[in-house]
Structures are given as structure tokens and as C-alpha cells.
N, C-alpha and C positions, 0 to 999 in steps of 0.2 A: 856244163863242163867248162865253158870259156870263162865265165865269172870266177870259177874256183881257181883257174890258171893264171888269169890276167888281171882280176879285179874290175873288169869291164869288157868292152867290145874289143874284137881282134880283127886287124886287117889281114886278109888273105895272103898278102905278099910278104915275103922275107921273115917268116916265123922262125923262132929258134928251134922249135921242134914241129915234127909233122903232125898237122891237125886235119881233120876232115873238113871239108867246105861243102855247105849246102845252099842251095839258091831256090827261092820260090818260083816254082815253074811258070806262073803268070807273067812274071816280068821278062821271061825269055823272048817274048813277043815284041818288046818294047825296041825301038831303034837304038837307045843310048840311056845307060844308068850311071849315077854318080856312086863311087865306092872309095872307102878309105885307102889312101895311097901308101900307107906305111908309118906316117906320123900324125900327130894330132893336128886337125884342121886342113889337112892336105887331101882333097878329093880329086879322083880321077874319073874323067868321063869315058866310059868304053861301052862297046857293044856287049850286051849281057852273054852273048855266045861265047865271048873270050872267056868268061869265068868257067865255062865247061870245057873248052877246049884246052886251055893252058892251066887251069887250076884244078881240073878234074871235079869241079863242083857237081854234086848229085842233085838234081831237080827234085824237090819235095813240095808237097800240099800243105802249107802251114798257115795260109792267110784265112781270115774269117770270111765266110759267105755274108753277103748283105742281107 
């Protein structure tokens, strides 16, 4: 869906239309992640729990098992 709308990845911040946000559940245990901050090349380091709390990100299992 993202590629159809934006022709690439999408920052979860400041989107023109409301879009669902998903987060791989295994990264929720990390102390900090880098996420796109709204413009190309701009990364924001945040606690991954912020994605759930502020963005309403839904934890999913999408990573491949080793």
C-alpha cells in the first residue's frame, strides 16, 4: 500500500492522510531505534515504545526466523 501511495517508504510523522503504522514486535525491546523523521536523510533516534504510544503503531511479527 505504501509504495502505491508514495512510490517508496513513508515516515510515520506528518503524513497528509491517516495511514496505519506497524512495527516489528521484536524491536520493541531495544533501547533506541532510528526512524525516518519526515524528510529524506533525516533520522530520529527514539525509544521504540514511542511509536506505539504516540503513533498508535501496531506490533506485528514480520521478521524472518533465523
